[in-house]
Structure formats: C-alpha cells, structure tokens
N, C-alpha and C positions, 0 to 999 in steps of 0.2 A: 500494499496500500506506497504509497507515497501522500511524506512529507511533505505540510505546505506551515507558510509562516501564518501567524500571525499575521492579517492585517490590519491596515488602518483604514476606516472608514468612517464616513459624515458622519455627524451624526445623529442622532431617533431622540423623541419624544418614546422614555421606561412602553406606554399604557400602549401604543402601535407594534411594538417586537410582534406580541400576539402574529400579525397579520403581515403576507406571504408575498417575499420582493418577484418572487415567478415560484412557475410550476417547473418541474423536468419527468418533459411525454416519457423522459425513457425510463422513466425507478419510476415514475406517477406517482409524484411526492411534491407538495411544493415547498418552497426555499426562503428560510426563514431567518432574518440580518444576526442572529445568533450562531447562525450554523457558520455565514458566511465568516464574519470576524473570527470564532476562535478554528479558522482557517478545513471547520470536516464536510461544506458545498460551497461550490459559486456559483455564480449565478447561470441563471439559464437565459438571448436575449431573450427579452421577449421580442422582436422579430425576426427568432426560427419558429415562433407559435402560429397555431393555427387560430384561425379566427373561436372556432370553439373551444381552445385552451386556454387563449387570450379571459370569451366567457365566462369561461372557468374558475381563473383567474381571479376576475373582476371578487366572483358571485365567494367563493372564501375570503374575499377579502373584506366585504360588505358581510361578511357572518362571524367576521374572527373581530370585528373595529366593536368600539368603544357602542354595550346599549345606548342611542340614544334614537333620533325622529327626524328625518326630515320634510321641512312642508313645506312646500307649494306657494307661489303665486294667488292660488284659489282658494288659498286658506288649507287645502286635505296635506295631510302628515304619513311618512310611511316610519314608521318599525324599520331595522335592518331587513326582517326578514320579509319587508315587505315589498324593499326595495330586491333584493335576490332574483325576486319573484317575478319582480316587473323584466327585470333582467333578465328569465329566462325563459317570460312571457315574448319579450321583445318590440315591446312596446316602445315608443316615442321618450316618455319618458325613462323608461328600464335601457332604454340607448343611448340616453343622458350622462345617465349618470355615467354607466359602462365606456366610453370616453374621456369623462371628466372624471374617472375616477384613474385611469389606463395613463392619458396624457399629462398630470399631477405623477406618476411611480416610473413615466417616462425618463419624469422632467431630476426629480431624482435621483435615480438610477444616473439618469451625466453624471454628479460630480464624486462617483464611488471609481475611485483607481481600477487600470483596465485589466488587474489582476485578479479580482473579483470575480471577471467572467471566465462560465466554461468557453475554451477551446476547443474547438472540432480541428 
C-alpha cells in the first residue's frame, strides 16, 4: 500500500466535515475531508463523474448537511430530505439546488493542492 503524506488543505468548518467532497465510482464510496487530510483517500475529480454520479453526490451532501430548512421566495420551506427528494425528482427547484451545491463545491475544491486529487 502506498504511503501518502498528510496534505495541508484549505480550512473547513467543523460542522460540514460530515459532507462528502467527492464520490469514487470505482469503489462506490464518498470521499470526506478528514480522509483526504490524513492521506487515506484522494479526491475523485468531479469532472470525471457522470451526471448520475454528480446527482448521487449532491443528494448525499444534502442528506448529511446540518439539519436545516431552505426557504424560497413564495414562502415554501424545504427540509434537507425534501430538497434531496426534489433533486431526485429532477424538479426545477431540485436542479437549481443541485447546480448551486456543485458549483460551490467546485469552487471550494479549486483551492486544494493538486496532490489531493486522484490521477489516473
């Protein structure tokens, strides 16, 4: 087994460490900050994921988010599970929430050292 050195990663709020940074389709595993930080895993590049795999990642990120509600302009509120269901259903709101989360995640991951990512 290859020994990897501990990487210095951009800061992260403790409460969101439970949200995956990526998904590895080869092992069907989500990849978390602490595993990358400790050198146990590398981030599977989001650009290599299919739309279905991106959806799986976004849903898992929603379900592992700190329990909260999301409100929209018409006054309707959604729990994390309801947002995940909207994503699964492919509604306009669900697609917007998926796009917002993945866009933010890509921005955050752009701050990581290239050594934190899988290379094939």
